[in-house]
N, CA, C and O of each residue as an XYZ file, in Angstrom:
848
protein
N      18.848     -2.792     11.898
C      17.445     -2.414     11.710
C      16.816     -2.074     13.052
O      17.015     -2.782     14.040
N      16.058     -0.988     13.080
C      15.311     -0.593     14.263
C      13.868     -1.039     14.094
O      13.279     -0.827     13.034
N      13.295     -1.647     15.107
C      11.893     -2.041     15.049
C      11.233     -1.768     16.390
O      11.889     -1.781     17.432
N       9.929     -1.521     16.354
C       9.223     -1.188     17.583
C       7.723     -1.369     17.402
O       7.209     -1.310     16.285
N       7.036     -1.586     18.499
C       5.583     -1.491     18.547
C       5.242     -0.076     18.990
O       5.772      0.412     19.987
N       4.366      0.574     18.255
C       4.008      1.951     18.565
C       2.491      2.080     18.640
O       1.758      1.149     18.309
N       2.037      3.245     19.078
C       0.617      3.578     19.075
C       0.422      4.844     18.252
O       1.143      5.826     18.423
N      -0.562      4.809     17.357
C      -0.904      5.958     16.520
C      -2.217      6.541     17.030
O      -3.202      5.821     17.195
N      -2.224      7.815     17.270
C      -3.421      8.454     17.814
C      -4.509      8.571     16.759
O      -4.267      9.005     15.633
N      -5.721      8.171     17.153
C      -6.917      8.335     16.335
C      -7.860      9.306     17.034
O      -7.625      9.692     18.179
N      -8.907      9.693     16.356
C      -9.852     10.621     16.968
C     -10.521     10.022     18.194
O     -10.859     10.737     19.138
N     -10.713      8.695     18.177
C     -11.427      8.053     19.277
C     -10.605      6.971     19.969
O     -11.157      6.001     20.488
N      -9.280      7.141     19.974
C      -8.453      6.148     20.645
C      -7.073      6.055     20.017
O      -6.569      7.020     19.445
N      -6.472      4.882     20.133
C      -5.150      4.661     19.572
C      -5.145      3.392     18.740
O      -5.981      2.507     18.927
N      -4.198      3.313     17.824
C      -4.049      2.172     16.933
C      -2.673      1.561     17.143
O      -1.659      2.250     17.033
N      -2.639      0.275     17.444
C      -1.362     -0.418     17.581
C      -0.745     -0.629     16.198
O      -1.454     -0.877     15.223
N       0.574     -0.528     16.129
C       1.258     -0.703     14.850
C       2.673     -1.211     15.104
O       3.219     -1.073     16.199
N       3.240     -1.795     14.072
C       4.621     -2.281     14.096
C       5.422     -1.481     13.089
O       4.963     -1.246     11.970
N       6.619     -1.061     13.479
C       7.490     -0.256     12.619
C       8.837     -0.950     12.471
O       9.409     -1.437     13.446
N       9.332     -0.990     11.246
C      10.689     -1.467     10.976
C      11.381     -0.444     10.099
O      10.830     -0.004      9.089
N      12.605     -0.063     10.491
C      13.315      0.993      9.782
C      14.807      0.683      9.727
O      15.370      0.235     10.725
N      15.465      0.910      8.586
C      16.915      0.694      8.501
C      17.655      1.659      9.417
O      17.148      2.729      9.752
N      18.845      1.271      9.812
C      19.656      2.128     10.681
C      20.569      3.051      9.875
O      21.238      3.907     10.453
N      20.607      2.893      8.564
C      21.456      3.736      7.735
C      20.936      5.174      7.741
O      19.736      5.392      7.910
N      21.828      6.165      7.557
C      21.412      7.570      7.629
C      20.520      7.967      6.454
O      20.489      7.303      5.418
N      19.804      9.062      6.646
C      18.958      9.599      5.581
C      17.511      9.174      5.735
O      17.190      8.175      6.379
N      16.655      9.965      5.123
C      15.226      9.652      5.148
C      14.914      8.518      4.177
O      15.522      8.410      3.112
N      13.957      7.679      4.560
C      13.631      6.499      3.777
C      12.245      6.617      3.143
O      11.333      7.221      3.708
N      12.113      6.029      1.962
C      10.785      5.938      1.346
C       9.921      5.015      2.207
O      10.395      3.967      2.646
N       8.667      5.385      2.454
C       7.821      4.584      3.326
C       6.952      3.591      2.563
O       6.535      3.843      1.433
N       6.693      2.460      3.207
C       5.711      1.498      2.718
C       4.725      1.225      3.850
O       5.119      0.828      4.946
N       3.456      1.438      3.578
C       2.394      1.119      4.520
C       1.926     -0.299      4.233
O       1.393     -0.580      3.159
N       2.126     -1.185      5.190
C       1.799     -2.604      5.037
C       0.464     -2.883      5.720
O       0.343     -2.765      6.939
N      -0.533     -3.252      4.924
C      -1.883     -3.498      5.439
C      -2.120     -5.000      5.507
O      -2.323     -5.635      4.473
N      -2.097     -5.582      6.708
C      -2.183     -7.038      6.837
C      -3.581     -7.565      6.538
O      -4.534     -6.810      6.345
N      -3.662     -8.900      6.509
C      -4.962     -9.540      6.356
C      -5.717     -9.481      7.685
O      -5.329     -8.736      8.585
N      -6.767    -10.243      7.808
C      -7.643    -10.153      8.974
C      -6.992    -10.644     10.270
O      -7.567    -10.465     11.343
N      -5.820    -11.250     10.196
C      -5.187    -11.800     11.396
C      -4.385    -10.757     12.167
O      -3.857    -11.066     13.236
N      -4.280     -9.552     11.665
C      -3.611     -8.493     12.400
C      -2.107     -8.616     12.380
O      -1.527     -9.106     11.411
N      -1.470     -8.167     13.460
C      -0.009     -8.121     13.517
C       0.553     -9.481     13.938
O       0.999     -9.657     15.072
N       0.526    -10.412     13.031
C       1.064    -11.742     13.277
C       2.581    -11.730     13.107
O       3.158    -10.746     12.644
N       3.213    -12.832     13.486
C       4.658    -12.960     13.279
C       4.998    -12.873     11.800
O       6.055    -12.357     11.435
N       4.105    -13.376     10.939
C       4.333    -13.315      9.493
C       4.338    -11.875      8.995
O       5.142    -11.514      8.136
N       3.444    -11.058      9.532
C       3.402     -9.647      9.133
C       4.682     -8.939      9.553
O       5.248     -8.166      8.779
N       5.138     -9.195     10.759
C       6.374     -8.568     11.221
C       7.566     -9.012     10.367
O       8.457     -8.217     10.070
N       7.571    -10.284      9.978
C       8.646    -10.772      9.104
C       8.616    -10.058      7.757
O       9.662     -9.691      7.222
N       7.420     -9.863      7.211
C       7.280     -9.145      5.940
C       7.775     -7.711      6.079
O       8.459     -7.199      5.193
N       7.432     -7.067      7.184
C       7.887     -5.695      7.411
C       9.408     -5.633      7.475
O      10.022     -4.741      6.890
N      10.010     -6.573      8.178
C      11.481     -6.598      8.266
C      12.100     -6.850      6.894
O      13.129     -6.269      6.548
N      11.469     -7.710      6.130
C      12.004     -8.050      4.815
C      12.018     -6.834      3.897
O      12.979     -6.615      3.159
N      10.965     -6.058      3.945
C      10.914     -4.831      3.159
C      11.910     -3.799      3.684
O      12.602     -3.140      2.909
N      11.973     -3.669      4.997
C      12.850     -2.677      5.599
C      14.315     -2.965      5.293
O      15.127     -2.044      5.212
N      14.653     -4.236      5.123
C      16.035     -4.601      4.797
C      16.481     -4.013      3.466
O      17.675     -3.961      3.172
N      15.515     -3.568      2.658
C      15.834     -2.948      1.369
C      15.668     -1.435      1.435
O      15.372     -0.780      0.435
N      15.864     -0.898      2.630
C      15.952      0.545      2.860
C      14.604      1.263      2.814
O      14.524      2.419      2.400
N      13.550      0.575      3.240
C      12.238      1.212      3.365
C      11.857      1.369      4.829
O      12.201      0.531      5.662
N      11.150      2.440      5.134
C      10.518      2.609      6.440
C       9.147      1.963      6.343
O       8.297      2.420      5.578
N       8.927      0.913      7.104
C       7.704      0.119      6.970
C       6.830      0.283      8.214
O       7.289      0.118      9.344
N       5.576      0.609      7.979
C       4.592      0.758      9.048
C       3.457     -0.223      8.806
O       2.816     -0.191      7.755
N       3.208     -1.097      9.781
C       2.143     -2.104      9.660
C       1.161     -1.921     10.808
O       1.489     -2.258     11.946
N      -0.039     -1.394     10.544
C      -1.021     -1.191     11.605
C      -1.832     -2.457     11.871
O      -1.984     -3.310     10.998
N      -2.343     -2.558     13.083
C      -3.230     -3.665     13.449
C      -4.674     -3.217     13.208
O      -5.247     -2.473     14.003
N      -5.246     -3.683     12.100
C      -6.615     -3.297     11.740
C      -7.610     -4.413     11.999
O      -8.763     -4.318     11.578
N      -7.193     -5.461     12.677
C      -8.067     -6.618     12.883
C      -9.265     -6.250     13.746
O      -9.147     -5.504     14.718
N     -10.413     -6.787     13.373
C     -11.628     -6.599     14.157
C     -12.333     -5.283     13.947
O     -13.353     -5.030     14.589
N     -11.827     -4.429     13.066
C     -12.464     -3.128     12.845
C     -13.406     -3.180     11.658
O     -13.110     -3.848     10.667
N     -14.538     -2.488     11.737
C     -15.420     -2.396     10.565
C     -14.761     -1.620      9.440
O     -13.775     -0.913      9.649
N     -15.319     -1.761      8.237
C     -14.686     -1.200      7.042
C     -14.430      0.292      7.159
O     -13.345      0.750      6.801
N     -15.380      1.056      7.642
C     -15.220      2.504      7.714
C     -14.092      2.878      8.667
O     -13.310      3.784      8.380
N     -14.003      2.184      9.802
C     -12.937      2.465     10.758
C     -11.577      2.078     10.191
O     -10.575      2.740     10.463
N     -11.542      1.005      9.404
C     -10.280      0.598      8.781
C      -9.778      1.668      7.819
O      -8.582      1.955      7.782
N     -10.678      2.259      7.042
C     -10.273      3.318      6.116
C      -9.741      4.526      6.863
O      -8.723      5.099      6.476
N     -10.428      4.921      7.940
C      -9.971      6.068      8.723
C      -8.620      5.789      9.372
O      -7.756      6.664      9.426
N      -8.443      4.564      9.864
C      -7.180      4.205     10.515
C      -6.033      4.199      9.513
O      -4.936      4.663      9.825
N      -6.277      3.675      8.304
C      -5.236      3.660      7.274
C      -4.844      5.076      6.884
O      -3.665      5.362      6.674
N      -5.826      5.959      6.787
C      -5.533      7.366      6.474
C      -4.711      8.007      7.585
O      -3.821      8.813      7.315
N      -5.006      7.651      8.841
C      -4.234      8.177      9.969
C      -2.792      7.689      9.905
O      -1.875      8.407     10.301
N      -2.591      6.484      9.411
C      -1.225      5.963      9.256
C      -0.446      6.779      8.233
O       0.735      7.061      8.437
N      -1.095      7.163      7.131
C      -0.425      8.018      6.154
C      -0.064      9.368      6.762
O       1.011      9.905      6.494
N      -0.957      9.915      7.579
C      -0.658     11.176      8.245
C       0.526     11.020      9.204
O       1.366     11.913      9.320
N       0.580      9.883      9.881
C       1.701      9.614     10.786
C       3.021      9.565     10.008
O       4.030     10.106     10.462
N       3.013      8.923      8.849
C       4.228      8.857      8.028
C       4.669     10.240      7.583
O       5.867     10.514      7.501
N       3.713     11.113      7.295
C       4.055     12.462      6.852
C       4.794     13.242      7.938
O       5.588     14.135      7.641
N       4.524     12.897      9.199
C       5.151     13.603     10.319
C       6.403     12.902     10.842
O       7.083     13.422     11.727
N       6.706     11.732     10.303
C       7.845     10.951     10.779
C       9.149     11.510     10.212
O       9.317     11.586      8.995
N      10.063     11.898     11.087
C      11.309     12.561     10.659
C      12.225     11.644      9.864
O      13.084     12.133      9.130
N      12.068     10.318      9.988
C      12.935      9.384      9.263
C      12.399      9.029      7.880
O      12.976      8.196      7.182
N      11.304      9.654      7.490
C      10.610      9.285      6.254
C      10.721     10.395      5.219
O      10.580     11.575      5.541
N      10.976     10.007      3.970
C      10.838     10.887      2.809
C       9.459     10.619      2.234
O       9.242      9.623      1.543
N       8.534     11.515      2.524
C       7.126     11.273      2.226
C       6.736     11.648      0.800
O       5.549     11.681      0.476
N       7.717     11.932     -0.054
C       7.402     12.354     -1.415
C       6.636     11.286     -2.179
O       5.687     11.592     -2.902
N       7.047     10.035     -2.018
C       6.422      8.903     -2.715
C       6.184      7.797     -1.703
O       7.122      7.327     -1.060
N       4.939      7.383     -1.561
C       4.553      6.368     -0.580
C       4.139      5.097     -1.309
O       3.463      5.151     -2.337
N       4.551      3.955     -0.770
C       4.085      2.667     -1.268
C       3.083      2.073     -0.299
O       3.199      2.258      0.912
N       2.100      1.362     -0.825
C       1.113      0.665      0.006
C       1.054     -0.781     -0.455
O       0.974     -1.052     -1.653
N       1.094     -1.713      0.496
C       1.045     -3.133      0.188
C       0.002     -3.780      1.074
O       0.118     -3.752      2.299
N      -1.035     -4.373      0.449
C      -2.118     -4.965      1.216
C      -2.346     -6.422      0.859
O      -2.179     -6.831     -0.291
N      -2.733     -7.204      1.869
C      -3.023     -8.626      1.693
C      -4.433     -8.923      2.192
O      -4.865     -8.390      3.214
N      -5.151     -9.787      1.455
C      -6.506    -10.144      1.868
C      -7.386     -8.912      1.904
O      -7.413     -8.153      0.936
N      -8.124     -8.686      3.019
C      -8.928     -7.462      3.124
C      -8.097     -6.200      2.966
O      -8.604     -5.166      2.531
N      -6.814     -6.286      3.321
C      -5.940     -5.137      3.164
C      -5.669     -4.775      1.715
O      -5.243     -3.657      1.424
N      -5.915     -5.721      0.790
C      -5.689     -5.442     -0.633
C      -6.697     -4.428     -1.158
O      -6.322     -3.454     -1.810
N      -7.979     -4.659     -0.873
C      -8.997     -3.695     -1.297
C      -8.792     -2.346     -0.624
O      -8.974     -1.297     -1.244
N      -8.413     -2.381      0.648
C      -8.162     -1.144      1.370
C      -6.989     -0.386      0.757
O      -7.016      0.842      0.673
N      -5.965     -1.113      0.331
C      -4.810     -0.471     -0.302
C      -5.221      0.262     -1.569
O      -4.761      1.377     -1.814
N      -6.078     -0.346     -2.375
C      -6.544      0.293     -3.601
C      -7.372      1.543     -3.288
O      -7.218      2.577     -3.939
N      -8.242      1.438     -2.296
C      -9.064      2.597     -1.920
C      -8.202      3.741     -1.413
O      -8.446      4.903     -1.736
N      -7.195      3.407     -0.619
C      -6.324      4.427     -0.068
C      -5.497      5.095     -1.168
O      -5.256      6.301     -1.129
N      -5.066      4.302     -2.145
C      -4.292      4.863     -3.250
C      -5.115      5.857     -4.053
O      -4.566      6.812     -4.601
N      -6.417      5.648     -4.131
C      -7.292      6.591     -4.823
C      -7.581      7.817     -3.960
O      -7.589      8.943     -4.456
N      -7.816      7.595     -2.671
C      -8.150      8.697     -1.773
C      -6.964      9.627     -1.550
O      -7.145     10.830     -1.365
N      -5.760      9.082     -1.567
C      -4.546      9.876     -1.360
C      -3.650      9.786     -2.598
O      -2.460      9.486     -2.500
N      -4.231     10.044     -3.734
C      -3.530      9.868     -5.008
C      -2.309     10.762     -5.135
O      -1.373     10.427     -5.861
N      -2.303     11.891     -4.443
C      -1.174     12.813     -4.551
C       0.075     12.280     -3.849
O       1.166     12.812     -4.054
N      -0.066     11.241     -3.028
C       1.077     10.731     -2.262
C       1.407      9.275     -2.575
O       2.576      8.893     -2.544
N       0.411      8.463     -2.874
C       0.668      7.031     -3.084
C       1.149      6.809     -4.513
O       0.408      7.022     -5.472
N       2.403      6.376     -4.638
C       3.010      6.188     -5.954
C       2.978      4.743     -6.421
O       3.084      4.477     -7.618
N       2.832      3.804     -5.489
C       2.819      2.386     -5.844
C       1.919      1.642     -4.878
O       1.980      1.863     -3.669
N       1.080      0.756     -5.411
C       0.190     -0.023     -4.564
C       0.209     -1.475     -5.010
O      -0.011     -1.778     -6.182
N       0.474     -2.367     -4.067
C       0.405     -3.801     -4.304
C      -0.799     -4.369     -3.593
O      -0.979     -4.133     -2.398
N      -1.631     -5.115     -4.304
C      -2.865     -5.667     -3.745
C      -2.882     -7.172     -3.987
O      -3.043     -7.616     -5.124
N      -2.716     -7.955     -2.927
C      -2.598     -9.406     -3.029
C      -3.774    -10.095     -2.319
O      -4.048     -9.849     -1.144
N      -4.449    -10.957     -3.065
C      -5.522    -11.743     -2.465
C      -6.758    -10.947     -2.121
O      -7.460    -11.280     -1.167
N      -7.043     -9.889     -2.885
C      -8.232     -9.086     -2.623
C      -9.519     -9.834     -2.930
O      -9.514    -10.826     -3.659
N     -10.613     -9.355     -2.371
C     -11.920    -10.000     -2.553
C     -12.657     -9.519     -3.793
O     -13.764     -9.974     -4.081
N     -12.046     -8.604     -4.522
C     -12.686     -8.095     -5.728
C     -13.474     -6.835     -5.456
O     -13.906     -6.586     -4.330
N     -13.658     -6.037     -6.502
C     -14.398     -4.785     -6.409
C     -15.547     -4.810     -7.400
O     -15.454     -5.416     -8.468
N     -16.626     -4.145     -7.034
C     -17.735     -4.001     -7.955
C     -17.381     -3.037     -9.073
O     -16.426     -2.272     -8.944
N     -18.134     -3.058    -10.169
C     -17.818     -2.198    -11.318
C     -17.738     -0.714    -10.971
O     -16.829     -0.021    -11.428
N     -18.671     -0.226    -10.176
C     -18.682      1.198     -9.858
C     -17.465      1.587     -9.019
O     -16.786      2.570     -9.319
N     -17.191      0.806     -7.959
C     -16.032      1.104     -7.116
C     -14.735      1.007     -7.908
O     -13.839      1.837     -7.753
N     -14.639     -0.014     -8.761
C     -13.424     -0.194     -9.564
C     -13.207      0.995    -10.479
O     -12.081      1.478    -10.603
N     -14.263      1.478    -11.125
C     -14.126      2.628    -12.030
C     -13.729      3.884    -11.267
O     -12.888      4.651    -11.737
N     -14.322      4.107    -10.091
C     -14.005      5.306     -9.320
C     -12.559      5.285     -8.833
O     -11.868      6.303     -8.875
N     -12.110      4.129     -8.375
C     -10.726      4.006     -7.931
C      -9.773      4.213     -9.109
O      -8.818      4.985     -9.015
N     -10.035      3.529    -10.202
C      -9.141      3.613    -11.366
C      -9.058      5.026    -11.921
O      -8.005      5.428    -12.416
N     -10.136      5.781    -11.849
C     -10.147      7.129    -12.412
C      -9.342      8.120    -11.581
O      -8.996      9.198    -12.064
N      -9.043      7.764    -10.338
C      -8.357      8.692     -9.444
C      -6.953      8.260     -9.034
O      -6.147      9.081     -8.596
N      -6.670      6.993     -9.174
C      -5.362      6.501     -8.738
C      -4.266      7.131     -9.584
O      -4.435      7.328    -10.788
N      -3.138      7.446     -8.945
C      -2.083      8.178     -9.627
C      -0.743      7.447     -9.589
O       0.283      8.014     -9.963
N      -0.748      6.209     -9.145
C       0.475      5.436     -9.063
C       0.399      4.223     -9.972
O      -0.513      4.095    -10.789
N       1.373      3.333     -9.817
C       1.333      2.079    -10.546
C       0.832      0.985     -9.616
O       0.951      1.096     -8.395
N       0.275     -0.064    -10.191
C      -0.446     -1.080     -9.422
C       0.106     -2.464     -9.744
O       0.426     -2.766    -10.894
N       0.211     -3.296     -8.719
C       0.546     -4.711     -8.899
C      -0.525     -5.522     -8.193
O      -0.724     -5.388     -6.986
N      -1.215     -6.366     -8.952
C      -2.310     -7.178     -8.420
C      -1.838     -8.622     -8.317
O      -1.303     -9.171     -9.280
N      -2.030     -9.240     -7.153
C      -1.591    -10.610     -6.944
C      -2.749    -11.549     -6.680
O      -3.638    -11.248     -5.883
N      -2.733    -12.708     -7.365
C      -3.741    -13.751     -7.150
C      -3.047    -15.046     -6.754
O      -2.040    -15.427     -7.351
N      -3.584    -15.715     -5.751
C      -3.015    -16.983     -5.311
C      -3.387    -18.100     -6.284
O      -4.494    -18.132     -6.822
N      -2.443    -19.010     -6.499
C      -2.686    -20.159     -7.369
C      -3.873    -20.961     -6.840
O      -3.952    -21.259     -5.648
N      -4.783    -21.302     -7.729
C      -5.921    -22.127     -7.362
C      -7.088    -21.380     -6.755
O      -8.109    -21.986     -6.431
N      -6.951    -20.062     -6.594
C      -8.046    -19.280     -6.017
C      -8.553    -18.290     -7.054
O      -7.832    -17.382     -7.467
N      -9.789    -18.473     -7.466
C     -10.408    -17.563     -8.434
C     -11.261    -16.566     -7.657
O     -12.309    -16.936     -7.128
N     -10.832    -15.313     -7.580
C     -11.570    -14.334     -6.787
C     -12.888    -13.954     -7.459
O     -13.010    -14.035     -8.681
N     -13.868    -13.541     -6.664
C     -15.092    -13.027     -7.263
C     -14.810    -11.761     -8.054
O     -13.894    -11.005     -7.732
N     -15.597    -11.541     -9.081
C     -15.449    -10.335     -9.915
C     -14.071    -10.244    -10.561
O     -13.530     -9.154    -10.746
N     -13.518    -11.394    -10.897
C     -12.214    -11.419    -11.549
C     -12.268    -10.606    -12.849
O     -13.160    -10.803    -13.673
N     -11.324     -9.710    -13.021
C     -11.222     -8.919    -14.238
C     -11.907     -7.563    -14.180
O     -11.672     -6.716    -15.041
N     -12.764     -7.341    -13.164
C     -13.469     -6.060    -13.088
C     -12.487     -4.916    -12.833
O     -12.519     -3.897    -13.523
N     -11.622     -5.090    -11.845
C     -10.647     -4.052    -11.535
C      -9.671     -3.867    -12.688
O      -9.345     -2.741    -13.063
N      -9.204     -4.987    -13.249
C      -8.256     -4.896    -14.348
C      -8.843     -4.133    -15.538
O      -8.158     -3.325    -16.165
N     -10.109     -4.395    -15.841
C     -10.759     -3.688    -16.935
C     -10.867     -2.197    -16.671
O     -10.673     -1.383    -17.574
N     -11.179     -1.839    -15.423
C     -11.289     -0.425    -15.072
C      -9.930      0.265    -15.148
O      -9.834      1.405    -15.605
N      -8.882     -0.423    -14.703
C      -7.540      0.162    -14.779
C      -7.113      0.368    -16.224
O      -6.515      1.390    -16.562
N      -7.419     -0.599    -17.069
C      -7.114     -0.459    -18.499
C      -7.823      0.744    -19.095
O      -7.220      1.543    -19.810
N      -9.093      0.864    -18.797
C      -9.891      1.962    -19.346
C      -9.364      3.316    -18.902
O      -9.396      4.285    -19.660
N      -8.873      3.374    -17.652
C      -8.369      4.642    -17.116
C      -6.915      4.911    -17.495
O      -6.390      5.984    -17.197
N      -6.264      3.960    -18.143
C      -4.880      4.146    -18.543
C      -3.876      4.019    -17.416
O      -2.786      4.588    -17.485
N      -4.236      3.268    -16.370
C      -3.336      3.081    -15.227
C      -2.324      1.985    -15.556
O      -2.676      0.948    -16.118
N      -1.068      2.227    -15.199
C       0.000      1.246    -15.399
C      -0.118      0.162    -14.325
O       0.000      0.466    -13.138
N      -0.349     -1.086    -14.714
C      -0.478     -2.155    -13.724
C       0.037     -3.466    -14.305
O       0.144     -3.635    -15.520
N       0.354     -4.390    -13.396
C       0.677     -5.743    -13.815
C       0.025     -6.736    -12.860
O      -0.510     -6.356    -11.819
N       0.075     -8.007    -13.228
C      -0.597     -9.062    -12.472
C       0.408    -10.157    -12.151
O       1.214    -10.541    -12.999
N       0.353    -10.652    -10.930
C       1.193    -11.773    -10.511
C       0.314    -12.901     -9.991
O      -0.596    -12.664     -9.196
N       0.576    -14.115    -10.429
C      -0.057    -15.302     -9.866
C       1.001    -16.002     -9.022
O       2.017    -16.461     -9.542
N       0.756    -16.081     -7.719
C       1.781    -16.573     -6.812
C       1.304    -17.841     -6.099
O       0.111    -18.137     -6.039
N       2.278    -18.577     -5.561
C       1.970    -19.828     -4.880
C       1.886    -19.591     -3.370
O       0.818    -19.257     -2.859
N       2.976    -19.757     -2.667
C       2.968    -19.590     -1.216
C       3.044    -18.120     -0.798
O       2.422    -17.711      0.182
N       3.803    -17.345     -1.541
C       3.992    -15.945     -1.210
C       4.353    -15.194     -2.483
O       4.659    -15.817     -3.500
N       4.323    -13.865     -2.444
C       4.670    -13.099     -3.650
C       6.073    -13.404     -4.143
O       6.923    -13.873     -3.386
N       6.302    -13.133     -5.414
C       7.642    -13.212     -5.981
C       8.420    -12.006     -5.460
O       8.255    -10.895     -5.963
N       9.266    -12.223     -4.454
C       9.900    -11.101     -3.770
C      10.825    -10.286     -4.655
O      10.784     -9.058     -4.583
N      11.655    -10.898     -5.484
C      12.489    -10.059     -6.361
C      11.659     -9.129     -7.240
O      12.015     -7.965     -7.420
N      10.550     -9.637     -7.792
C       9.706     -8.795     -8.640
C       8.985     -7.724     -7.824
O       8.849     -6.585     -8.271
N       8.523     -8.089     -6.629
C       7.829     -7.116     -5.791
C       8.778     -6.004     -5.352
O       8.408     -4.830     -5.353
N       9.986     -6.370     -4.981
C      10.965     -5.365     -4.579
C      11.347     -4.471     -5.752
O      11.542     -3.268     -5.581
N      11.453     -5.051     -6.932
C      11.737     -4.250     -8.121
C      10.586     -3.289     -8.405
O      10.810     -2.149     -8.814
N       9.365     -3.745     -8.190
C       8.178     -2.912     -8.381
C       8.252     -1.656     -7.515
O       8.008     -0.549     -7.996
N       8.591     -1.832     -6.233
C       8.692     -0.667     -5.355
C       9.924      0.178     -5.679
O       9.866      1.406     -5.620
N      11.025     -0.469     -6.018
C      12.243      0.279     -6.315
C      12.050      1.202     -7.512
O      12.527      2.337     -7.513
N      11.345      0.708     -8.532
C      11.142      1.517     -9.738
C      10.311      2.760     -9.462
O      10.428      3.760    -10.171
N       9.481      2.701     -8.445
C       8.526      3.775     -8.213
C       8.888      4.678     -7.045
O       8.636      5.882     -7.097
N       9.468      4.126     -6.005
C       9.716      4.904     -4.802
C      11.100      5.535     -4.766
O      11.371      6.378     -3.911
N      11.978      5.139     -5.680
C      13.301      5.756     -5.729
C      13.165      7.222     -6.120
O      12.274      7.587     -6.886
N      14.046      8.051     -5.595
C      14.009      9.481     -5.912
C      14.237      9.680     -7.398
O      15.140      9.065     -7.964
N      13.433     10.535     -8.056
C      13.619     10.776     -9.486
C      14.924     11.502     -9.762
O      15.401     12.275     -8.931
N      15.496     11.253    -10.924
C      16.728     11.933    -11.307
C      16.430     13.372    -11.708
O      15.296     13.709    -12.047
N      17.446     14.208    -11.667
C      17.278     15.624    -12.029
C      16.774     15.726    -13.461
O      17.278     15.055    -14.362
N      15.785     16.564    -13.653
C      15.258     16.777    -14.988
C      14.237     15.752    -15.417
O      13.740     15.809    -16.542
N      13.906     14.796    -14.527
C      12.913     13.787    -14.894
C      11.558     14.447    -15.062
O      11.268     15.479    -14.457
N      10.745     13.835    -15.887
C       9.410     14.386    -16.129
C       8.584     14.376    -14.859
O       8.617     13.415    -14.089
N       7.833     15.464    -14.644
C       6.978     15.551    -13.476
C       5.558     15.096    -13.766
O       4.685     15.184    -12.902
N       5.328     14.618    -14.956
C       3.957     14.257    -15.320
C       3.402     13.187    -14.413
O       2.232     13.238    -14.032
N       4.239     12.200    -14.056
C       3.745     11.089    -13.244
C       3.484     11.492    -11.818
O       2.891     10.724    -11.061
N       3.921     12.708    -11.420
C       3.741     13.133    -10.048
C       2.487     13.998     -9.883
O       2.190     14.431     -8.770
N       1.759     14.254    -10.948
C       0.531     15.022    -10.838
C      -0.498     14.245    -10.053
O      -0.405     13.021     -9.959
N      -1.464     14.915     -9.497
C      -2.481     14.227     -8.706
C      -3.845     14.401     -9.331
O      -4.102     15.345    -10.078
N      -4.721     13.449     -8.998
C      -6.099     13.538     -9.427
C      -6.956     13.880     -8.228
O      -6.485     13.870     -7.091
N      -8.195     14.176     -8.482
C      -9.078     14.566     -7.403
C      -9.165     13.458     -6.366
O      -9.253     12.279     -6.707
N      -9.140     13.854     -5.079
C      -9.229     12.854     -4.026
C     -10.608     12.229     -4.011
O     -11.601     12.851     -4.391
N     -10.645     10.995     -3.566
C     -11.908     10.260     -3.515
C     -12.090      9.731     -2.123
O     -11.176      9.108     -1.583
N     -13.235      9.954     -1.520
C     -13.544      9.422     -0.201
C     -14.406      8.188     -0.364
O     -15.611      8.305     -0.590
N     -13.797      6.972     -0.252
C     -14.551      5.750     -0.491
C     -15.594      5.528      0.575
O     -16.324      4.538      0.527
């Protein structure tokens, strides 16, 4: 596995990020890992390596200390960076967010619906009815929502109701110390694997982009 600390250029500076990539030949499906408020901790790097061990190109940016608007712009810049990365097959992108990164992952999946095929959102703070409906109406991938045992998030059920109404394919996981890794890996494998010849293209259509 190849790993490195890199800098991603932004309009007003640079963004620190951690990259983990398999050494096997061929382009890899990318996963954008959006950490919680603690930034690029050792735990985040371990998560990136764990995903990369299953043949994903994983990019984890340091978004700690940034206001919400800057975080959205930085996450979008990370997707642009993946599109230009020669080791990446950018056809289908996965996004995985924890804590504040969970809500950001959902927003990004709606804003870049033509590229994000799978989004995992763990420990999010909840979305208001209007934001949930707007995201659900534009998202074009499948969703996995994670809740920690013993923690009842605010606005529980608002996002789930909006996803149901919009016909989005999603599931829910209640986890203890960490996500159920076999199920999470299966979630990404089902969505980010290259489609077989003759597979339906319906799931690859895009909806109008949304600027949260």
